[in-house]
N, C-alpha and C positions, 0 to 999 in steps of 0.2 A: 233394687233387691238388697236385703240386709243379710249379711253373713256373720255368724258368731262362731269363731273357731275355738276359743279357749273357755268361755264362760257361757252358761245358760241361766235363765231366770227361773227360780222356783215359784211356787204358787203365791208366795208373799211378795214377789217382785225383787227378792234379794239375789245378788249374783251367787252362783254356785258352780263349782267345778264338777264336771261329769266324772262319776266314779269309774274306776277301771282296775283290772288286776294285771300286774306285770310279774312274770316269773323269770328268774335268772338261774339256770341250772347247768350242771356239768360235773366233772370228776373233782376229786380233791386237788388243790394247788392250781386250779384253773382261773382263779380270780373272781369267784362268785361274790364273796363278801366284800371285796374291794369295789366291785361294780355297785353292789347294794349301797355301800357307804357313799360312793360318788353321787348316786342319784338322790340320796337323802340329804347330803350336804347342799346340793343345788336347790332342793326344796326349802331348806333352812335359809339359804341365802336370799330366796325369793320371799322370805318372811311368812312362809306357810307354817302351820302348826304340825309338828312332826313327832311321832312316837314310835319307838323301836322296841320290838319284843324278841326274846330268844328263849329256848328251852332251858329251864333251871338246871338240867343235868350237864349242860355245856359250860364247864368252868376251866377249860384248858388254859386260856391266857388271862382271864379275868372273870370274877363272879358276876359282875354287872355289865361291863362294856362288851359290845360286839367288836371283836378284833380280827383283822385279816392276818394272813400268814406273814405279810410284810410289815405287820405291826401298826397299820392304820387302825384307829379306834373311834368309836362313837358311843355315847351313853345309851344304855338300853335297860329294859325292865325284864328280869328273868321271871318266867311263869311256868306253872305246872300243866296247864291245860289250855286248849285253844279257846274255850268258852270265856276265859278271863279277858281275852283281847276285846271282845264285844263290850264288856263292862268298863274297860279302861280306855277305850278309844273314842268316847263320846266327845264331840266337838273338835276332833282331830282332822286335819286336811289330808295328811299323808301317813300311812302306817307301814313301817318296815318290819319284816319278819325274817330272821336268819335261822339257818339250820332247820328248815321246815320239815325235813325228812324225819326228825325226831318227835314231831308233834303227833297227836292222835288223829284219827280219821275224820274228826269233826272240823278240821281246819278249812277244807274247801268251802263248806257251807258258811263258816264264819267270814271267810274272804268275800264270798258272794254277797252276804248281807251287808258288809261294809261298803262294797262297790255300789250296791243299790241305794245305799244311803248317800252316795256322792263322794265317798272316800277313795283316794288313790291308794292302792295296796301294792307294795313291792315285796316280793317273796324270793328268797335265795335258798337253795338247798341242793343236795346230791340227788341226781335223778336215778342213780343205781347204787346198790350196795357192792361189797367187795366180790360178790359172786356174779355180778352183772345182772342182778334181778332188780326190777323196779322197786323203789325204796319208799315205804310209808305212803303219805298222802300226795307225794310229788306227781305221780301220773295223773291223778284227778285234778290237781291244780293246773297242770299243763293243759289239760283238756278244756277247762273253763276260762283260762286266761285270755285277756284281750291281746296280749303280746308275750311271746316266749323268746328269750335269748339264751342260746346254748353256747357256753364258753368252754374253751379247751385248754388243758395243760399240755405240756410236751412230754412225749414218751421218754422215760429216762434211759431206755435201752437203745432206741434207734433214732430218736429225734422227730418222729412223725407226730401228728396230733393224737393226744391220748384219748382213749375210749372209756377206760374204767379205772377205779382206784384199786390196785391189787394189794392185798394184805400180805405182808412179808413175815408175819409171826403166826405161830400155830394158834388155833382156836376157832370154834364154829359160832361163837356168840356174834349176833348180827351187829349190835351196837358196841363198839369198842372205840372210845375217844382216843385218837392217836395222832401222831405227827409223822415226820419223815422217817423215823426209825421203824414205824409199823406199817406204813403204806407207801406205795410208789405208783405214779400215774403211768399206765401202759397203753399202747395202741392195741387194737383188736388182735393183730398177729402175735405181738410179743406176749399179750395176756394169754393167748391160747398155748404158746410155748411154755410159759411159766406155770400154767395150770397142769400141763402134761408132765413137766419136770417134778412138780410137787407130788403128783399122784404116783410117779415112778419111785420117788424117794420114800414115800410111805409104804409102797409095796415091797421095796428091798429091805425095809426095816421090819 
């Protein structure tokens, strides 16, 4: 009996890697981008053709590179819409997508199309916004993914596993590109307390 674990043959008899979607999600400071970069570096080491995309609005550390909070970086292509990925990923073995929550709702379909083409797609993003609500296309991506990895930051108040990225500055705008001065990872209990404290402060003012 013949087993093929890594490669399958396509109709022309050429070896082809089976396509798949991998999602890495969690709060801010949980190591999502670091894990994305780690998987992409391994693919590059295996001499696979790799292309990385990120939303053009994310220019916090670099306009072009994908950079983790601990300053690990990998070259990427900034794009404005998920449809551009299909156009630019022709002939690519592994596609990486960072900050997926900022993309449009077409991203899950784009990832599905890539996977059916035989491309390995690795997506990283926030699963929830600062209010604890599902963020952008991330819930749909988690639903269609072959594999979902949820990573956790540590709650800055009690040391438990963080649940959400709590915004520490005023403002209702959902997308606010920020760092440690504007967000803190909190566990569910500490997030509940922080929300109650903020509501009380608004009420007294």
